[in-house]
N, C-alpha and C positions, 0 to 999 in steps of 0.2 A: 163643567165646571164654571156655569156660567155667573155665580156670584163670586168669582174671583177677578181681582183686577190685578192683572199681572204687573210686575216690575220689569222694566226694560235698562239697556245699558245705557240709552238716552237718560233715563230717571237718575243712574248712578253718577252720570258725568255733570248733571247739574247740581248734585249735593255733594260731590266731593271736590275738597281744596287741594287741588294740584300743587306741588312744589317740587322745584328742581333740585335732584339729590334725594328725592324721597319716594317711597311707593307705599299708597295708601290701599286699604281694604276696598273702597271704592273701584279701584283700578283691577282689580283681581277676583272679587266675589263673581260668581255665575248667576246669569239670569237665563230663562227661557225664550229660545229665539220667537219672534214675533210669527213665523211660520210653522211653529209646531202644533201638529193638531193634537197630539196624544200627550197630555202633562204625565201621566202615569209612566207611558213608555220612555220617556226622557228623563223621569226620577230613578226609573230602574237602570239607565245605562251612564248616569252622570258620575263624575269622578268625586264631587262634592258628598261628604259624609252628614251634613246637616241642612235642613232645609228651614228657612226664617220666613214668617208671614205675621202682619198684623191684623188684629181685630179693632178697628177703630170706634167703640161704642160705648156708652155708659148706661144704657137701658137697664141692665140687670142691677148695676148699682143703685140706680134711682128708685127701682122697684123695691129695694130695700132700704129705703129711707136714707141713703147714703147722699152725698154731694156729687154733682155731675163734675166732670172733667177728665175722666179716665180716657175718653176717646181720644185724647191729645198725644197720648204717650208713643204711639206708633210712628208719628212724622218725627218727633223729637229723637227717638231711639234710632231710626234708620239714619238719619244724619249724622250722628254720633257714630255710628258703628262703621258708616262709610269712609269716616277720617281716621281710623285707627291705624297704625302703622304695621304694615306687611313685614314681618321678619322671621327669624328662625323660632321665636319663641310662640307665634300663633299666626297661622296661613289664612289668607282669607280666601284663598281658591277650594278652601275646605267647607264654604260656606255658599250654599245657594239661595239668592233672595227670590222668593216666589211671589211675594205682593201683598195684597190685602184683600180682606173679605170685604165685599161690596154690602155695607149694611146702611148706606144712605136713604133708601126707603124706608127701613125700620126705625132709624133715627127722626125722621121726617115725621113719621105717624107717632112717634113718642112725644113730640113738641106738644107741649100744654099739657099733658096728662098731669093729673096730681094723684100722689099714692095714698092721700088720705081719702078719695073719694072710692068707694068699693068697686065700681063699674071700670074706672079708669085702671084700679090695680089688676084687676082681670085682664085689662089689654095689655097693661106691662109684661104679665105674665105669658100671654101668648106671643109677644114679640121676642123674648127671651128663647121661648120655646121653637121660633123660626130659625134664630141664629143657632141654637144648639144643634139643630140637625145640619148645618152647613158646616160648622166648627166640627162635628163627629165625622162628616163625610171626609172633609179635606185631611184631618190628622189620619183617619183610616188609610187614605190613600198613599200617604206619606210613609207610613209605618210599614204597609204593605210592600212598598219599595225597596224596604231595609234601610231607611234612611230616618234619621233624628229629627222629630219636629222641634223648634224652638219659636215658641209662640209668646207674642208681646200682645198684652191685652190693653185696653177693655178691663171690663170688670172680672171679678172671680168666679161669678156665673159660669164661666168658659171652661172651668174646671171640670164639669159635666161632660161636654163635648170631647175634651182632650182624653178624660178617662176612658169614655165610651168607644170613641175612635180607636183609641190604642187597643181596648179589648177586642173589639172585633176583627182587628188586623191580626192579633195574636190567637183568636180562637179560644180564649179563656179570660177570666177576670183578671185585673192587673192590681197592684198595689200602689199608694201613694204617700209622699211625705209631703207635708205641707208646712213651711216656715211662715207662721200667721199667728196675729193676736188674738185672732178670733177662730172659732172651729168650723164655721160655714157648714154646721152638721145639724142646723136648726130643721124644724118640722117642714113636711110636705104641704106647705101652704100655697102653692104655686110659684113657678120658677123665678128665682131672683138670686142675686150674688150670694146670699147668706145660706143657701141649702143644695148647691152643685154636688157637694160630697155626699150628702144623705140621700139625695135623688139616686147618684150612681151606686150607693150601697144597696138601696131599697132595690132597685131593677137589676141587680146582680153584676154589674159592671166592674164595681169596686170590691176585692177581697180585703186586703189589710190597709188600714190607713192610720198613720201617726201623725198627729197634731204637734210640732215643734215650737214650744213658747207662747202656749196661752196665756193670755193677760187674766188673773183671776178675778179682776174687777168689772171684767166685760164678757164673762161667760156666765150664762142663765145655770140655775138649779136644775132645770129640765133637761138641758143640754148634758150636763154632767151626769144627770141620773140614766139617760139614754146610754151614753157611753159605758157606763159602768155595767149596764146590762148586756152590752157587746162586747166586753173587754177582751175576749179571745182574738178579735178583729180589729177593734178600735182603742188606741191607747195616746197619752198625751203626757206632756210634761209642762211645766209653766214657766215663764220669764221670772217671776217671782221667786220661785224655789231655786232659780240657778244664777239670777242675776243681781237680787236682793238679799234672800236671807241665806243664801251660799250652802244650801242643804245639798244641792247636786251640782256638779261641774260641767262645763259646757263641753269640753272635750270628751268627757265620759258619757254623755247624753247622746252626742252623737253615734256614739258606737252603739248603745242602747236600741237607739231608734234603727241604725242601719241593721242590725241582727234580726229586727222585728219585720223587716220588708224585703230583705238583700236576697232571699231564695227567689223570688220570681220577677217579671218586669215590673217597672214600677215608674211613676212619673214624679217630677220633682216640681213643687209648686211653690212659687215665690211670691208674698203677698208683701208689698212695698209699705203697707201701712203698719207693718211691724218694726220699721226705723223710725226713730225720732227726728221729729223735724222735716221729714221727708214729704213733699205736697202730694196727698192722695185723698181719696174720699172719705179715709177715717182718719185723720192724723192723729199721732201720740207724740206725748213729750218724753215718754219713757219707753225704753226697748233695748233690743240688741244693736250693736255697733254695725256699720257698713263692714267693717273688716270682717266682724263674725259671719254676716250673711254671705260673704266671699268664700270664707272658710267653709262654709256649710254647703254651698255649690260645688266648690272643690271636692269636699270629703265624699258628696253622695255622686257626684258626676264620674268619679273614678270606677265604680262598678260598671261593668257592660250589661248590666239588667236596668241602667238605666235607660228609658226609653223616650223619655220627652223632657223639655225644659220649657217651664210657662212663668213669665215674669208678669203681674198684673197689678192694677189698681193705682199705678203712678198717675198722678194728674198734674203735668208741667203747667197748664193754664192756671192751676190755682197757685203755684209758686210766686217767688219774686219776680217781677218783669224782667229785670235785669239777669237772673240767674235761672230761669226757668229751663236752659238747656242741660243743668246739671242730672235733671231726671235721666236724659238721654245718655249722659256720661255713666251714670251708676248702671243703667240697664246694659251698656255696653260692655262695663266691667264684668258683669255677671255672665253675659254671653262667652265672652273670651276665656273666663275662669273654668267654664263648663266644657268648652271646647279643648282647652288645654289639659285638664284633667281627664276627660273621655276619651280621646285619641290615643289609641294603644301605641302609636309610632312615636310619640313625644317622649315617653318615658326612655325608649331607646336611643333616642337623638340626644337627649340629656346625658344618658350615661356615656355616651361615646365622645360627647364635648370633655367630662369629667376624665375620662381616660386619657384623652389627647392632651389634657392639660397637665396631668399627672406625669404622663412620657414625657413633655415638653421640659417640664421642671426638673426631671430627673437628669435630661441629656445636658442641662445647661450646667448642673452640678458637677 
């Protein structure tokens, strides 16, 4: 894993705001010791259930005519996560911070490329393919160790590597649920952020795919026709029919989507450009709320077939200068929402708390 820049305890200490009387995630999260030679062996033996890493790139976004900036989400996110309170609701020692993929070389090569230039577009595609291989390999190693990857992008092009890596580790195709304003199921025209799922589908790594909350104004007729042809394996609902026309209900649609993918291992994909006024490569002014995406992550995270969480397209550097930390804070909420829902011990702990409260109340009476 020469393309991995490991996160260390020193790195955590630098970004954790220590405070008397409080314990932060940054004081409890696990990192891999410097003298560890086999990352895969360490992952197999660590007590952490979740493995967090970042992909600080926006090459796939720019290859898809999007605005740059998604590379900045990882640094913002890890700073926020390190300063979450460690308490009975969520345990920082359940999270291993692996580090970030070293994509500096690819980012440097992409500087100055113009997607309107056909030869440059080919270079963009080739760089995305290089990153695909690293993402797929790293995700595969994590999943083979019976851990759950939490991936912070980067562009949505990385969905391909997430799906491929999980499928290789599981030894079979996997499913995916995508909370997104766009299908990312576009034609196979060279790799970019708009066709990660279609490439994974075409190459046999993606079995069933559900797109939750498509924006009707920004989904082409060609994509809709393609989805119709593979209806048995690819389905969707739209934000417009849920949030505007009210033909469908949010809670009911969660169940419909879940029933479609739940029988096999699946990945949870969250594209932050589905949320209004969140700084991203393709910002929107209309869409689901932050509370709804948190409910979405909780709902799909509860199933033990949930095999990874990917949060992408956030671009703090495109936000307001004084509030660009909010993207990291949002990502932190989504990570802990997933951990709380997915950890099988949390339900037992909460039930014990409720029973204790009831017994205490009865004894007082």
